[in-house]
N, C-alpha and C positions, 0 to 999 in steps of 0.2 A: 409460160410465167413472163412474157414479155408485158404481157395482155393485165395479167391479174394477179402477179406477184407485188404485195406494197412495203416491201423489207426494207426498211427507214433509214437502212446504210448505203443503201445503195447512189441515192444522191450524194453522198459525200466521196466514198469512193469513184466515181464517176468525174468528181468535180478536179478539173489539174492543180488546181492552186490548194483545196483542203486536203489533199488527199496525202501530200507530202509530209502532212504532220503524223498522220495515221501510222505512215509507211516510214517515215523515221524511228517512230518509237518502235516496231517492229524490227526493222533492219538494220537503224543507224544511221548517222549524218552521211557516212561514205557514198550509200546508195544513190543519195541525191543527186541531181542536177540542179546547179546554184540557179535562185529563182536572182535576180539583175533587177528586176522589179515587176509589182504587181500593183492592181486599181482598177477604176471600173469607169474610168473617162479617156480616151484619147487624146481631148487635148491637153494632158496633163504629164502623157509618156516625157519624159525628160531626156529627149534625145543628145541636147547637150553633152549629156554625163554618162552616155551608153557608147561605147569602144566597141565595134562590127567587129568579129562576125555575132552575130546574135541573132534571134528569131522571135516573132512578134507573135502569139499565139493567142485564140480564147479557149476559156477554160470549159466554154459548155458545147464545142463544137468538134465535129471532125474535118479535117479537111482546111481548118481554119488558121493558114501557117503564114508570115508575110516574113521572107527571108532575109538578111539584110548582111553583104556579105562586106561590102567595103561603103564608104562614107555618101559615094555618090548615088546608092540605093536609098537613100533615106528621104524620100518624095513625100513631104510633111503633108499636104494637101492628100494626096492620095490615099497614104496609108489612114490618116484620120477619117477618110472615108471610108475605106472598106472596112475598119474596126469597128468602125460604127454602125457599118451593115452590119457585120457580123455579131456583134451586141444584142442588135434587135432581131435575128434570128437565132435558132435554136434546133439543137440535132433531133429530139424531141419530136418537133414538127413532123419529120418525113417519114418515121418507120414507127410510130408510135410507143416511143419509147419516153415513160413517164418522168423517168426519176430523173432525167433532161431538164424537164420543165420546174422543176425541183430546184435548182441549182439558180443561184444569183448570178446573175453574167458578169465574166471580171474579167482582165487583162494580163496574163502574165509574161514575161519576157525573158528568157533564159538562151546563154549559149548555145552556138550549133556545135554540136558534135563530130568532130571529124579524127579520122584514124588513116593515119598515112596522106594527108591531105583528103580526103572523100568522106560521105556520111557514111558512118558503120550500119554492116547489117541489121534489122531490127529482130529481134527473137521472143517471137510470139507464145508463150505456153500455155498448152490447153489443159485446164485442171480439173480434175474431177473428182468431187467428194474427197479433196485435199491429197490427191495423186497428179503428177505432170505425166500425160500418155503420151502427146503427140508435140511437136515444137515448128511454127511456122516460120519461115525464115521467106523476108522480105527484103532485096536489094533494090538501090538505087529509084526507091520509093517514090522521089519527088520530077524523075527524068525518064524513065523508062523500068515501068514497078512490075516485076517477076517474083512468081514466090515458089516455095520448094517447102516438104514436109520432110522432117526425120523424125525416131523415136528418140525415147531417151537414151536408147546406144548410140546414138548419133548412125542410125543405118534409115539410108535415103527412101522416102515412100513415095508409090509411085502414082500421088493424085496429087493436084491440086485445088486451090479455091478461087474462087470469082472468074471472071474475063480475062482477069492478067496471064499470060501465059507461062508456063512452067519453066524457072530456070533451069537452063542447061551446061550450066557451070559448077565447076568442083566448089564445094562451101566448104572450108575444113574445122573441125571441131572445134568449137573456141574455148580457151583458153582456161575459162572459168565455169565449164556447162556447168559439173557437180555446184557451186556454189549457186549459180544460179535457178538451178531444180532446187533448190532447196530454199530460195526466196521465194520463187513461185510458188510452192508448194504451201510454205509461210502462211502468203499473203491469199492466196485462191482457197486454202483449206476451211476458210469461215463460209464459204456458201459450196452449194450441191456442184454449180459450176460457175467457173473464170476463167477469163482468158489475162495472162499476166503477161506484159511487154517489158523486156528487158535491154539494155544493150552492152557488150562486152567491148570494154577498153583498156587499153594495154595497162593502167592502173588499177582497174577492177571495173568490175560490173556496174552498172548504173539502172534504177528505176525508171521507167517511162510511164505508163499508166493501168491501168485496171476496166477491161472492158466485159460486161456479162452479154451482151447481144450481138459476136462481129456482123459486122454488115448489118446492124438490123435485123439478125435474123433469115434474109434474104439471098444472101449467096449460094450458090451453086457450088457442089463440088464437083470435079472432075476427075474419073468418071462421078456420075450422079448417084452409083449406087455406097458409096462412102460416106454419104449421108447417114447410114445404118449404123455403121462404124461407129461414128463417133455420138448419136443417138444409144447405141446400146450401152454405153459408157456414162451415161445422165442418168445415176439413180436418184430420186427425189425423197429425201427424208420426210418422215410423217407428216411433219410441221408444215411444211412446205405445201403438199398435198393436202391438205387440210385446210389451209390457208387459199387454194386453188376451188376446193370444192364450193361454189356458190351456187343459187339457184339460177336458173336460165334467164328470169325479170331481171339479175343484179347482173350478170351478164351482159345483157345486152346495154343497160346501162351505164356499165363501165365503159363498155367498146364508142356510144353515141356521146359519154359525159365525161371524160378523158380528159385531165388526168385527176386523180383522186387520191390527194396525199395530206 
């Protein structure tokens, strides 16, 4: 799917700026994290008009985040140089994810989300053919990242993903879980698979992002046999299967000459 599916919706949904309009149309503006500023030139970021705390990120990258918690964190040359480097790079290069290369690079600035002074857990809903099956919960993402999995009844699962250790703390059922499941299924239901990331705040849930190939499709479950559990849930509709059915010569061309869009 990553190498041969050319669904033209993927670049829009993966674009952290463009996707906001799409999701607001589905869920409403209350689900959106406010945009403090967006643009494509690091030199035009209006630091004098921004009040910390906020985060500076790029719309086509992963892990491209600069957190400004207080005024002294605003190091102009450092930030502009770092963001400029991010804009010249692209997530699509590293794991052959063509849809990121179809995104025009941009800068997005949002307020930092906090609950009781801490960054909230990241709830990642794995939606297959319109139904959420598992929820990955990431905690302390930028300090001591750990994850755990639950089913939609909030029963803890005995596996984790990637090299991050499995969290050994109790995570209570989020207050707005049923609303988040419904939202994730509304968003992910347009695709045979999508991971929909949400946050649960006291005032209500917020949309984070949509990911189609978590970890570039290269992260390993622990234990590894859980990969079969997730794979069996992914039922490709006939239209997607036919789109992937390319002759061998064409397959080689896509691999060597990507991206094609």
